[in-house]
Backbone as JSON Lines, residues from 0, in Angstrom:
{"i":0,"aa":"M","n":[-17.21,-55.9,36.16],"ca":[-17.99,-54.84,35.74],"c":[-17.54,-54.41,34.51]}
{"i":1,"aa":"M","n":[-18.5,-53.64,33.85],"ca":[-18.29,-53.12,32.54],"c":[-18.02,-51.59,32.69]}
{"i":2,"aa":"S","n":[-17.04,-51.12,31.98],"ca":[-16.71,-49.68,32.07],"c":[-17.58,-49.06,31.06]}
{"i":3,"aa":"P","n":[-17.96,-47.76,31.43],"ca":[-18.81,-47.06,30.45],"c":[-17.98,-46.87,29.08]}
{"i":4,"aa":"P","n":[-18.66,-46.74,27.87],"ca":[-17.91,-46.51,26.67],"c":[-17.31,-45.24,26.55]}
{"i":5,"aa":"R","n":[-16.16,-45.21,26.07],"ca":[-15.41,-44.05,25.87],"c":[-15.81,-43.1,24.74]}
{"i":6,"aa":"I","n":[-15.86,-41.85,24.84],"ca":[-16.12,-40.95,23.78],"c":[-14.95,-40.46,23.11]}
{"i":7,"aa":"R","n":[-14.88,-40.62,21.97],"ca":[-13.61,-40.17,21.15],"c":[-14.0,-38.69,20.84]}
{"i":8,"aa":"S","n":[-12.94,-37.83,21.0],"ca":[-13.01,-36.57,20.61],"c":[-11.97,-36.01,19.47]}
{"i":9,"aa":"G","n":[-11.78,-36.84,18.48],"ca":[-10.83,-36.51,17.31],"c":[-11.55,-36.02,16.13]}
{"i":10,"aa":"T","n":[-10.87,-35.56,15.15],"ca":[-11.35,-35.13,13.95],"c":[-11.08,-36.23,12.92]}
{"i":11,"aa":"T","n":[-12.12,-36.53,12.13],"ca":[-12.04,-37.45,11.23],"c":[-11.35,-36.88,9.94]}
{"i":12,"aa":"I","n":[-11.06,-37.67,8.93],"ca":[-10.53,-37.25,7.76],"c":[-11.55,-36.6,6.94]}
{"i":13,"aa":"I","n":[-12.8,-37.06,7.01],"ca":[-13.92,-36.47,6.08],"c":[-14.07,-34.92,6.56]}
{"i":14,"aa":"E","n":[-13.94,-34.76,7.97],"ca":[-14.07,-33.36,8.46],"c":[-12.96,-32.54,7.95]}
{"i":15,"aa":"V","n":[-11.7,-32.96,7.9],"ca":[-10.62,-32.2,7.41],"c":[-10.67,-31.9,5.91]}
{"i":16,"aa":"V","n":[-11.13,-32.92,4.99],"ca":[-11.25,-32.82,3.71],"c":[-12.41,-31.62,3.4]}
{"i":17,"aa":"M","n":[-13.3,-31.67,4.15],"ca":[-14.56,-30.73,4.06],"c":[-14.24,-29.4,4.3]}
{"i":18,"aa":"A","n":[-13.33,-29.21,5.36],"ca":[-12.73,-27.8,5.83],"c":[-11.82,-27.39,4.61]}
{"i":19,"aa":"V","n":[-10.92,-28.26,4.23],"ca":[-10.05,-27.79,3.04],"c":[-10.86,-27.35,1.81]}
{"i":20,"aa":"I","n":[-11.88,-28.05,1.51],"ca":[-12.78,-27.72,0.24],"c":[-13.41,-26.48,0.56]}
{"i":21,"aa":"I","n":[-14.05,-26.17,1.74],"ca":[-14.6,-24.9,2.0],"c":[-13.65,-23.78,1.87]}
{"i":22,"aa":"L","n":[-12.46,-23.92,2.56],"ca":[-11.48,-22.86,2.51],"c":[-11.01,-22.58,1.1]}
{"i":23,"aa":"G","n":[-10.8,-23.67,0.34],"ca":[-10.4,-23.52,-1.13],"c":[-11.48,-22.81,-1.86]}
{"i":24,"aa":"I","n":[-12.64,-22.96,-1.62],"ca":[-13.79,-22.12,-2.37],"c":[-13.97,-20.72,-1.99]}
{"i":25,"aa":"G","n":[-13.88,-20.52,-0.64],"ca":[-14.12,-19.2,0.01],"c":[-12.98,-18.26,0.15]}
{"i":26,"aa":"L","n":[-11.72,-18.74,0.18],"ca":[-10.67,-17.94,0.56],"c":[-10.18,-17.15,-0.67]}
{"i":27,"aa":"P","n":[-10.12,-17.61,-1.98],"ca":[-9.69,-16.86,-2.97],"c":[-10.34,-15.6,-3.25]}
{"i":28,"aa":"P","n":[-11.73,-15.68,-3.41],"ca":[-12.46,-14.34,-3.57],"c":[-12.23,-13.32,-2.41]}
{"i":29,"aa":"L","n":[-11.98,-13.9,-1.2],"ca":[-11.77,-12.92,-0.08],"c":[-10.47,-12.2,-0.22]}
{"i":30,"aa":"L","n":[-9.38,-13.06,-0.67],"ca":[-8.05,-12.46,-0.73],"c":[-8.05,-11.48,-2.02]}
{"i":31,"aa":"F","n":[-8.89,-11.93,-3.11],"ca":[-8.89,-10.85,-4.26],"c":[-9.5,-9.74,-3.73]}
{"i":32,"aa":"A","n":[-10.5,-9.59,-2.96],"ca":[-11.18,-8.4,-2.52],"c":[-10.23,-7.6,-1.71]}
{"i":33,"aa":"F","n":[-9.44,-8.26,-0.82],"ca":[-8.44,-7.54,-0.05],"c":[-7.41,-6.88,-0.82]}
{"i":34,"aa":"A","n":[-6.9,-7.49,-1.86],"ca":[-5.99,-7.08,-2.74],"c":[-6.51,-5.87,-3.61]}
{"i":35,"aa":"E","n":[-7.66,-5.95,-4.11],"ca":[-8.31,-4.87,-4.93],"c":[-8.56,-3.63,-3.91]}
{"i":36,"aa":"S","n":[-8.96,-3.81,-2.77],"ca":[-9.14,-2.62,-2.02],"c":[-7.92,-2.08,-1.47]}
{"i":37,"aa":"S","n":[-6.83,-2.87,-1.29],"ca":[-5.63,-2.14,-1.06],"c":[-4.99,-1.31,-2.31]}
{"i":38,"aa":"M","n":[-5.29,-1.94,-3.38],"ca":[-4.75,-0.94,-4.69],"c":[-5.64,0.25,-4.82]}
{"i":39,"aa":"N","n":[-6.99,-0.06,-4.36],"ca":[-7.8,1.23,-4.58],"c":[-7.69,2.37,-3.54]}
{"i":40,"aa":"S","n":[-6.99,1.96,-2.4],"ca":[-6.84,2.94,-1.24],"c":[-5.44,3.78,-1.64]}
{"i":41,"aa":"I","n":[-4.78,3.4,-2.57],"ca":[-3.56,4.11,-3.11],"c":[-3.95,5.19,-3.92]}
{"i":42,"aa":"A","n":[-5.06,5.02,-4.75],"ca":[-5.56,6.06,-5.71],"c":[-5.94,7.36,-5.16]}
{"i":43,"aa":"P","n":[-6.56,7.51,-4.01],"ca":[-6.84,8.77,-3.47],"c":[-5.6,9.57,-3.03]}
{"i":44,"aa":"S","n":[-4.61,8.82,-2.52],"ca":[-3.38,9.53,-2.01],"c":[-2.62,10.02,-3.18]}
{"i":45,"aa":"R","n":[-2.61,9.29,-4.24],"ca":[-1.98,9.77,-5.62],"c":[-2.68,10.86,-6.21]}
{"i":46,"aa":"A","n":[-3.97,10.74,-6.17],"ca":[-4.92,12.07,-6.75],"c":[-4.46,13.26,-5.94]}
{"i":47,"aa":"T","n":[-4.36,13.13,-4.68],"ca":[-3.94,14.33,-3.74],"c":[-2.62,14.72,-4.0]}
{"i":48,"aa":"V","n":[-1.64,14.04,-4.17],"ca":[-0.38,14.47,-4.64],"c":[-0.3,15.07,-5.94]}
{"i":49,"aa":"A","n":[-1.1,14.52,-6.86],"ca":[-1.13,15.17,-8.32],"c":[-1.74,16.6,-8.12]}
{"i":50,"aa":"S","n":[-2.84,16.73,-7.4],"ca":[-3.48,17.97,-7.31],"c":[-2.56,18.98,-6.68]}
{"i":51,"aa":"F","n":[-1.75,18.63,-5.83],"ca":[-0.75,19.5,-5.15],"c":[0.26,19.98,-6.07]}
{"i":52,"aa":"L","n":[0.71,18.99,-6.9],"ca":[1.7,19.33,-7.86],"c":[1.25,20.24,-9.03]}
{"i":53,"aa":"A","n":[-0.17,20.06,-9.39],"ca":[-0.74,20.99,-10.36],"c":[-1.01,22.44,-9.82]}
{"i":54,"aa":"I","n":[-1.5,22.33,-8.5],"ca":[-1.47,23.79,-7.86],"c":[-0.16,24.45,-7.66]}
{"i":55,"aa":"E","n":[0.84,23.73,-7.3],"ca":[2.22,24.33,-7.17],"c":[2.65,25.0,-8.4]}
{"i":56,"aa":"R","n":[2.52,24.22,-9.63],"ca":[2.99,24.9,-11.0],"c":[2.07,26.05,-11.28]}
{"i":57,"aa":"M","n":[0.76,25.91,-11.11],"ca":[-0.08,27.13,-11.31],"c":[0.26,28.28,-10.44]}
{"i":58,"aa":"E","n":[0.64,28.06,-9.19],"ca":[1.06,29.12,-8.36],"c":[2.41,29.79,-8.82]}
{"i":59,"aa":"E","n":[3.25,28.98,-9.36],"ca":[4.46,29.57,-9.99],"c":[4.2,30.43,-11.25]}
{"i":60,"aa":"I","n":[3.17,30.03,-12.01],"ca":[2.86,30.84,-13.19],"c":[2.24,32.15,-12.71]}
{"i":61,"aa":"I","n":[1.3,32.11,-11.81],"ca":[0.77,33.27,-11.28],"c":[1.69,34.27,-10.8]}
{"i":62,"aa":"A","n":[2.63,33.83,-9.95],"ca":[3.74,34.57,-9.25],"c":[4.48,35.16,-10.37]}
{"i":63,"aa":"R","n":[4.77,34.45,-11.6],"ca":[5.63,35.02,-12.65],"c":[4.75,36.07,-13.36]}
{"i":64,"aa":"R","n":[3.49,35.95,-13.54],"ca":[2.6,36.72,-14.16],"c":[2.59,38.16,-13.43]}
{"i":65,"aa":"Y","n":[2.49,38.15,-12.07],"ca":[2.39,39.28,-11.4],"c":[3.56,39.8,-10.91]}
{"i":66,"aa":"K","n":[4.74,39.3,-11.21],"ca":[6.07,39.86,-10.82],"c":[6.12,41.14,-11.57]}
{"i":67,"aa":"S","n":[6.7,42.19,-10.92],"ca":[6.73,43.49,-11.67],"c":[7.86,43.39,-12.74]}
{"i":68,"aa":"T","n":[8.83,42.58,-12.73],"ca":[9.79,42.5,-13.89],"c":[9.37,41.49,-14.95]}
{"i":69,"aa":"A","n":[8.38,40.74,-14.71],"ca":[8.05,39.73,-15.66],"c":[6.83,40.03,-16.4]}
{"i":70,"aa":"G","n":[5.73,39.84,-15.81],"ca":[4.48,40.29,-16.39],"c":[3.87,39.17,-17.41]}
{"i":71,"aa":"Y","n":[2.8,39.72,-17.94],"ca":[2.0,38.95,-18.84],"c":[2.82,38.17,-20.0]}
{"i":72,"aa":"S","n":[3.96,38.68,-20.5],"ca":[4.7,38.25,-21.54],"c":[5.34,36.99,-21.1]}
{"i":73,"aa":"E","n":[5.53,36.8,-19.89],"ca":[6.33,35.53,-19.22],"c":[5.46,34.31,-19.14]}
{"i":74,"aa":"V","n":[4.1,34.53,-19.58],"ca":[3.13,33.33,-19.39],"c":[3.15,32.66,-20.75]}
{"i":75,"aa":"T","n":[4.08,31.76,-20.96],"ca":[4.21,30.96,-22.12],"c":[4.67,29.57,-21.81]}
{"i":76,"aa":"S","n":[4.43,28.64,-22.85],"ca":[4.83,27.29,-22.46],"c":[6.21,27.01,-22.36]}
{"i":77,"aa":"A","n":[7.09,27.72,-23.14],"ca":[8.43,27.74,-23.21],"c":[9.05,28.02,-21.78]}
{"i":78,"aa":"N","n":[8.43,28.89,-21.01],"ca":[8.78,29.13,-19.69],"c":[8.52,28.19,-18.62]}
{"i":79,"aa":"F","n":[7.63,27.28,-19.04],"ca":[7.26,26.09,-18.06],"c":[7.24,24.85,-18.8]}
{"i":80,"aa":"P","n":[8.46,24.2,-18.99],"ca":[8.63,23.0,-19.78],"c":[7.97,21.8,-19.1]}
{"i":81,"aa":"A","n":[7.69,20.84,-19.99],"ca":[6.94,19.65,-19.37],"c":[8.15,18.81,-18.45]}
{"i":82,"aa":"E","n":[7.69,18.12,-17.45],"ca":[8.54,17.37,-16.55],"c":[7.92,16.01,-16.57]}
{"i":83,"aa":"S","n":[9.02,15.08,-16.97],"ca":[8.65,13.8,-17.1],"c":[9.83,12.85,-16.61]}
{"i":84,"aa":"P","n":[9.98,12.62,-15.34],"ca":[9.01,12.67,-14.25],"c":[9.15,13.98,-13.56]}
{"i":85,"aa":"V","n":[8.31,14.38,-12.62],"ca":[8.38,15.53,-11.84],"c":[9.55,15.32,-10.96]}
{"i":86,"aa":"A","n":[10.47,16.2,-10.58],"ca":[11.49,16.21,-9.77],"c":[11.09,15.66,-8.25]}
{"i":87,"aa":"G","n":[11.65,14.6,-7.77],"ca":[11.23,14.35,-6.48],"c":[9.87,13.46,-6.35]}
{"i":88,"aa":"F","n":[9.15,13.26,-7.58],"ca":[7.95,12.58,-7.67],"c":[8.05,11.74,-8.98]}
{"i":89,"aa":"S","n":[8.7,10.68,-8.83],"ca":[8.95,9.89,-10.08],"c":[7.77,9.19,-10.75]}
{"i":90,"aa":"A","n":[6.68,9.07,-10.04],"ca":[5.53,8.49,-10.46],"c":[4.65,9.42,-11.35]}
{"i":91,"aa":"F","n":[4.96,10.78,-11.38],"ca":[4.07,11.8,-11.83],"c":[4.88,12.57,-13.05]}
{"i":92,"aa":"D","n":[3.96,12.83,-14.05],"ca":[4.5,13.72,-15.21],"c":[3.6,15.09,-15.06]}
{"i":93,"aa":"R","n":[4.26,16.16,-15.46],"ca":[3.35,17.46,-15.38],"c":[3.71,18.23,-16.79]}
{"i":94,"aa":"T","n":[2.67,18.88,-17.3],"ca":[2.82,19.55,-18.5],"c":[2.02,20.96,-18.39]}
{"i":95,"aa":"V","n":[2.52,21.92,-19.0],"ca":[1.78,23.18,-18.99],"c":[1.37,23.62,-20.54]}
{"i":96,"aa":"T","n":[0.11,24.03,-20.72],"ca":[-0.24,24.28,-22.09],"c":[-0.86,25.83,-21.99]}
{"i":97,"aa":"V","n":[-0.29,26.68,-22.76],"ca":[-0.66,27.95,-22.94],"c":[-1.33,28.25,-24.1]}
{"i":98,"aa":"A","n":[-2.51,28.8,-24.3],"ca":[-3.19,29.06,-25.38],"c":[-3.82,30.44,-25.46]}
{"i":99,"aa":"E","n":[-3.64,31.08,-26.69],"ca":[-4.32,32.34,-26.87],"c":[-5.91,32.2,-27.04]}
{"i":100,"aa":"V","n":[-6.69,32.86,-26.23],"ca":[-8.04,32.89,-26.33],"c":[-8.67,34.28,-26.55]}
{"i":101,"aa":"D","n":[-9.85,34.27,-26.84],"ca":[-10.63,35.52,-26.97],"c":[-11.52,35.83,-25.73]}
{"i":102,"aa":"A","n":[-12.1,36.87,-25.82],"ca":[-12.9,37.17,-24.54],"c":[-14.1,36.11,-24.27]}
{"i":103,"aa":"N","n":[-14.42,35.35,-25.19],"ca":[-15.26,34.33,-25.02],"c":[-14.67,33.02,-24.71]}
{"i":104,"aa":"L","n":[-13.4,32.98,-24.49],"ca":[-12.61,31.87,-24.24],"c":[-12.52,30.9,-25.33]}
{"i":105,"aa":"S","n":[-12.77,31.31,-26.47],"ca":[-12.61,30.46,-27.7],"c":[-11.26,30.7,-28.22]}
{"i":106,"aa":"A","n":[-10.69,29.66,-28.74],"ca":[-9.36,29.65,-29.34],"c":[-9.09,30.86,-30.34]}
{"i":107,"aa":"S","n":[-8.1,31.58,-30.21],"ca":[-7.8,32.55,-31.23],"c":[-6.4,32.35,-31.73]}
{"i":108,"aa":"G","n":[-6.31,32.57,-33.04],"ca":[-4.88,32.35,-33.6],"c":[-3.81,33.39,-33.29]}
{"i":109,"aa":"S","n":[-4.28,34.52,-32.83],"ca":[-3.33,35.7,-32.63],"c":[-3.67,36.14,-31.25]}
{"i":110,"aa":"P","n":[-2.62,36.77,-30.67],"ca":[-2.87,37.44,-29.33],"c":[-3.84,38.53,-29.1]}
{"i":111,"aa":"V","n":[-4.85,38.4,-28.29],"ca":[-5.83,39.36,-28.34],"c":[-5.93,39.86,-26.69]}
{"i":112,"aa":"G","n":[-4.92,39.46,-25.96],"ca":[-5.04,39.9,-24.58],"c":[-5.37,38.91,-23.55]}
{"i":113,"aa":"Y","n":[-5.71,37.71,-23.83],"ca":[-6.09,36.63,-22.95],"c":[-5.34,35.24,-23.28]}
{"i":114,"aa":"R","n":[-4.87,34.72,-22.21],"ca":[-4.26,33.35,-22.37],"c":[-4.97,32.31,-21.28]}
{"i":115,"aa":"S","n":[-5.21,31.23,-21.89],"ca":[-5.59,30.22,-21.09],"c":[-4.52,29.27,-20.83]}
{"i":116,"aa":"V","n":[-4.26,28.95,-19.54],"ca":[-3.22,28.15,-19.02],"c":[-3.76,26.88,-18.44]}
{"i":117,"aa":"T","n":[-3.35,25.69,-18.84],"ca":[-3.68,24.39,-18.46],"c":[-2.52,23.64,-17.84]}
{"i":118,"aa":"V","n":[-2.68,23.29,-16.66],"ca":[-1.64,22.39,-16.05],"c":[-2.19,21.11,-15.85]}
{"i":119,"aa":"T","n":[-1.41,20.08,-16.38],"ca":[-1.96,18.71,-16.27],"c":[-0.93,17.87,-15.64]}
{"i":120,"aa":"V","n":[-1.32,17.04,-14.61],"ca":[-0.29,16.19,-14.0],"c":[-1.12,14.72,-14.11]}
{"i":121,"aa":"S","n":[-0.26,13.74,-14.63],"ca":[-0.66,12.5,-14.82],"c":[0.26,11.46,-14.15]}
{"i":122,"aa":"W","n":[-0.23,10.41,-13.92],"ca":[0.41,9.11,-13.31],"c":[-0.31,7.8,-13.92]}
{"i":123,"aa":"N","n":[0.34,6.75,-13.52],"ca":[-0.1,5.5,-14.14],"c":[0.05,5.46,-15.66]}
{"i":124,"aa":"S","n":[1.17,5.96,-16.18],"ca":[1.37,6.05,-17.64],"c":[0.41,6.76,-18.21]}
{"i":125,"aa":"G","n":[-0.14,7.92,-17.63],"ca":[-1.19,8.61,-18.34],"c":[-2.54,8.35,-18.1]}
{"i":126,"aa":"A","n":[-2.76,7.14,-17.34],"ca":[-4.13,6.65,-17.22],"c":[-5.03,7.44,-16.33]}
{"i":127,"aa":"E","n":[-4.4,8.21,-15.36],"ca":[-5.07,9.04,-14.37],"c":[-4.51,10.33,-14.57]}
{"i":128,"aa":"T","n":[-5.32,11.41,-14.52],"ca":[-4.83,12.9,-14.59],"c":[-5.65,13.76,-13.69]}
{"i":129,"aa":"V","n":[-4.97,14.85,-13.4],"ca":[-5.56,16.01,-12.73],"c":[-5.43,17.21,-13.6]}
{"i":130,"aa":"V","n":[-6.29,17.97,-13.88],"ca":[-6.26,19.17,-14.79],"c":[-6.81,20.44,-14.15]}
{"i":131,"aa":"I","n":[-5.93,21.57,-13.98],"ca":[-6.43,22.75,-13.53],"c":[-6.2,23.79,-14.65]}
{"i":132,"aa":"E","n":[-7.16,24.74,-14.64],"ca":[-6.99,25.74,-15.88],"c":[-7.36,27.21,-15.29]}
{"i":133,"aa":"R","n":[-6.56,28.21,-15.83],"ca":[-6.83,29.56,-15.52],"c":[-6.71,30.49,-16.66]}
{"i":134,"aa":"V","n":[-7.24,31.5,-16.7],"ca":[-7.19,32.54,-17.74],"c":[-6.53,33.85,-17.23]}
{"i":135,"aa":"F","n":[-5.57,34.12,-17.92],"ca":[-4.75,35.5,-17.66],"c":[-5.16,36.52,-18.6]}
{"i":136,"aa":"A","n":[-5.25,37.83,-18.22],"ca":[-5.53,38.85,-19.13],"c":[-4.31,39.82,-18.99]}
{"i":137,"aa":"D","n":[-4.21,40.38,-20.17],"ca":[-3.18,41.58,-20.42],"c":[-3.76,42.72,-20.17]}
{"i":138,"aa":"Y","n":[-3.6,43.37,-18.87],"ca":[-4.15,44.63,-18.64],"c":[-3.19,45.49,-18.19]}
């Protein structure tokens, strides 16, 4: 008697080659998308750190401005030097700019009782920045 034909359940070389080709075409864009998304997930956390560093410096300036022994005359760029990098945060740089302005917030060459203070925190070699600004009055 004849035995029934056996069914082979292996993988052919053609199937293996096709699988490699499909993976070779589809996998690189997928890996690139994952790499790009992981790089972009860092940006919001760095922006948050930068905003906290900017707020921290502005709070120091406000405290010095309203301190009874210091006052308005202490709000100068010389009292708040640039930090490159910020202590404890090596990826960030911080600068403070103080400018004399008039009541319309236009630049004035001489003191008229208003100072615009700008705190800038940058990272990625200056490609990304966070800027906060406040005006102080001498009253």
